N, C-alpha and C positions, 0 to 999 in steps of 0.2 A: 084403772084402780091404783091409787097412790100406794107406793111401797113405804111402809112405816120403818121397817128394820130388816136386816139380813145378818144372820150369824149361824155358824156351824152347818151351812147348807140349807137353813130354814129361812124362808122368806115370808114376812108377815105383811098383809095388805088390808086396807080399809076402803070400803066403797060407801060413800055417804048416802046415796039414794037407794040403798039396798033395803030389803024387807026387815021388819022387826023379828026377833029381839035384837038389841044392839050386839053386833058380833064382828069378828075379824076373820079373815081368810089366811090359811097357812098352806104353803106349798113347800114340799120336801121331796125332791126328785119327781117320781111319778105319782106321789101321794098328795091328796088335797083334803083339807078339813076346815070346817067352820067352828069357831069356838064362841060361845056366849060370853060376852064381856063381864056380865054380872056374876055368873056362876063358874066361869072358866071350864065348863063342860063342853065336850064335842057335841054339836047339834046336827052335824052332817059330815059325812066322809070318814076318813080313817088315816091314821099316822102310825108309823112304827112306835113301839113303846118308848124308846129313848128320845125320839123327836117330840113326842107328846109330853114327856116329863120336862124336857128343856123348854118347850113352849109354855107350859104352865108356870115353870119357875120364873121365866121372863115376865109373863103376863101378870103374875102376882106383884112384881115390882112396879109395873106401869098401869095397873088396872084403872086407877083414877084418871090418869092421863088419857087412856083409850076411851073411857066413858065420856070424858070432857070433849074429846075430838068428835065423837059420834054425835053428841048433843049439840054442840056449837057448829059442827060441820067445818071446823078449822083444822086443816092438816098441818102436821109438823113431824119431822123425823124423831125417833126415840133411840137412845143408846142400845147397843147390842148386849147380849148376855156375855159376861167375861169369865 
């Protein structure tokens, strides 16, 4: 599963042949979650509140790029949250 970005201990990955809806995987320590790209809601798993907020903040900035990667199945790295 290609790693899209890593920041503040949060790792975000995208797997192209995964099931719908379009989503990305988040790993934070022992926590794992799947976020819907279109709604930015957790569709599976759990994250601590702060990690969830930082993930949503980052994903809001790159939502269109994430959706484009999912649709075109063309991977590229994205900048971390600063």
